[in-house]
C-alpha positions in Angstrom: 92.3 84.5 103.3 92.6 83.5 106.9 94.6 85.3 109.5 97.0 82.3 109.6 97.7 82.9 105.9 98.0 86.7 106.3 100.5 86.8 109.2 103.4 85.5 107.1 102.6 88.1 104.5 102.7 90.8 107.2 106.0 89.3 108.4 107.3 89.8 104.8 106.5 93.5 105.0 108.4 93.6 108.3 111.3 91.8 106.7 111.4 94.4 103.9 111.2 97.3 106.3 113.9 95.7 108.5 116.3 95.3 105.6 116.0 99.1 105.1 116.8 99.5 108.8 119.9 97.3 108.4 121.0 99.3 105.4 120.4 102.5 107.3 122.4 101.4 110.3 125.3 100.2 108.1 125.3 103.4 106.1 125.3 105.5 109.3 128.3 103.5 110.6 130.3 103.6 107.4 129.6 107.0 106.2 129.5 109.0 109.4 126.3 110.7 108.2 125.5 112.0 111.6 126.5 115.6 110.8 123.8 118.0 109.9 120.6 115.9 109.5 118.7 118.7 107.8 121.4 119.5 105.3 120.7 119.0 101.6 123.7 116.6 101.5 122.2 114.4 104.2 118.7 114.5 102.6 120.2 113.1 99.4 122.3 110.5 101.2 121.9 106.7 101.2 121.3 106.9 104.9 118.3 109.2 104.6 116.9 107.1 101.7 117.2 103.9 103.7 115.7 105.6 106.8 112.7 106.9 104.8 112.0 103.4 103.3 112.4 101.8 106.7 109.9 104.3 108.2 107.5 104.0 105.4 107.6 100.2 105.4 107.2 100.1 109.1 104.0 102.1 108.9 102.7 99.4 106.4 103.3 96.8 109.1 101.3 98.9 111.6 98.4 99.1 109.1 98.6 95.3 108.7 98.8 94.8 112.5 95.6 96.7 113.0 93.8 95.2 110.0 94.6 91.7 111.2 93.6 92.7 114.8 96.8 91.2 116.2 97.4 91.7 119.9 100.5 92.0 122.1 100.4 94.2 125.3 103.9 95.8 124.7 103.3 96.5 121.0 99.8 97.7 121.6 101.1 100.2 124.2 103.7 101.5 121.7 100.9 101.9 119.1 99.1 104.2 121.5 101.9 106.7 121.0 101.4 110.0 119.1 104.4 108.8 117.1 102.2 106.5 115.1 100.4 109.5 113.6 103.8 111.2 113.0 105.1 108.1 111.3 102.1 107.9 109.1 102.6 111.6 108.1 106.3 110.9 107.5 105.3 108.1 105.2 103.0 110.4 103.3 105.7 113.1 103.1 108.2 110.5 101.7 105.9 108.5 99.4 103.5 111.1 98.0 105.0 113.8 95.8 105.8 117.0 97.7 107.1 120.2 96.1 109.3 121.0 99.1 112.7 119.3 99.4 112.0 118.4 103.1 108.3 118.2 103.8 107.0 119.2 107.2 105.5 115.8 107.7 108.9 114.3 107.6 110.5 116.9 110.0 107.7 116.5 112.5 108.7 112.8 113.1 112.4 113.6 113.0 111.8 116.2 115.7 109.8 114.0 118.0 111.8 113.7 121.3 111.5 109.9 121.5 110.9 109.2 117.8 114.2 107.4 117.2 114.1 105.2 120.3 110.4 104.5 119.8 110.7 103.5 116.1 113.6 101.1 117.0 111.7 99.5 119.9 108.6 99.2 117.7 110.4 97.7 114.8 112.2 95.2 117.0 109.0 94.3 118.9 107.0 93.8 115.8 109.7 91.6 114.3 110.0 89.5 117.4 106.3 89.0 117.5 105.9 88.2 113.8 108.8 85.8 113.6 107.5 83.9 116.7 103.9 84.0 115.4 104.9 82.7 111.9 106.8 79.9 113.6 103.9 79.0 115.9 101.3 79.0 113.1 103.5 76.9 110.8 103.9 74.3 113.6 100.1 74.4 114.1 99.6 73.8 110.4 101.8 70.6 110.5 100.1 69.2 113.6 
């Protein structure tokens, strides 16, 4: 499979992740789930579930970005952040069975001072890049 064929697949992973972000944002707006983010009630909420799937899916996009050796100066700078490692650990905490209700790997990312703004910027940047790249490559294929 060529990179031209794989980029739309990576975009699909971003779309899935972004759908979870949209669900998370909607749930945060409608439910007012901003109370105690560490409470058992919040950890069982739709908002927390959507956030965890968004974060886990976004890390898959990072893996694909690296595997396909895609390049963008702004995204590459964001991927130098220590938040990448924390996001990977969050994904492991969420998607590998843990005995504790709230695994340390998840709380580490949630406690990162710039984690929320970074994950939103990264998600948006990856989406913008991938949508444009898919469009560009599809035009190239028709030429």
